[in-house]
C-alpha positions in Angstrom: 118.8 75.2 111.9 116.6 71.8 111.2 113.4 71.9 113.6 112.9 69.1 115.6 109.2 68.5 113.7 110.4 68.8 110.3 112.3 66.7 107.4 112.4 69.8 104.4 114.0 72.7 104.2 110.8 75.2 103.8 110.3 78.0 106.7 106.9 77.3 108.5 106.0 79.0 111.1 107.4 76.5 113.1 110.7 76.4 111.3 110.1 80.3 111.9 109.4 80.3 115.6 112.5 78.1 116.3 114.5 80.4 114.4 113.3 83.2 116.4 113.5 81.7 119.8 116.3 79.3 119.8 118.2 79.4 116.5 122.2 81.1 115.9 123.6 83.6 113.7 123.6 81.8 110.7 119.9 80.6 111.0 118.8 84.4 111.9 120.8 85.6 108.7 119.1 82.5 106.5 115.6 84.2 108.0 116.5 87.4 107.5 117.2 86.5 103.7 114.3 84.9 103.3 112.3 88.3 104.6 113.8 90.5 102.3 112.8 88.0 99.3 109.7 86.7 100.9 106.6 89.0 101.7 104.9 85.3 103.3 108.0 84.7 105.5 107.9 88.1 107.2 104.2 87.3 107.8 105.4 84.9 109.8 107.9 86.8 112.2 104.7 89.8 112.4 102.0 87.2 113.7 104.6 85.0 116.3 106.2 87.7 117.7 103.0 89.5 117.9 101.4 86.9 119.3 103.9 85.8 121.8 104.5 89.2 123.0 101.0 89.8 123.9 101.7 87.4 126.9 105.3 88.3 127.6 105.1 86.6 131.1 105.1 83.7 129.4 107.1 84.7 126.2 110.6 82.7 126.0 113.1 84.6 124.5 111.6 88.5 124.4 114.2 90.0 123.5 114.8 88.1 120.2 110.3 88.5 119.5 110.9 92.0 120.1 114.2 92.4 117.8 112.2 90.8 114.9 109.0 92.2 115.7 110.8 95.7 115.0 112.9 94.3 112.6 109.8 92.7 110.8 108.2 96.6 110.7 111.4 98.1 109.5 111.5 96.4 106.2 108.2 96.1 105.7 107.3 99.7 105.4 110.6 100.4 103.5 109.2 97.7 101.0 105.3 99.6 100.6 
């Protein structure tokens, strides 16, 4: 998935947010691989999900955000 504001392939926080909220299956596979390989990506996921879920009325894609929040907690716990 190409984030509309980015012209590179780096997974910035904005790109991670776009993938979580609007990405498809292939995008999620890419994000999953990146999260396993890079603790910085795990941090992006954690911060995005935690912040968005604090305001559930304004959060778009609650199930997606909740899934990724729990997923990154699980992989972080298994590594450390």
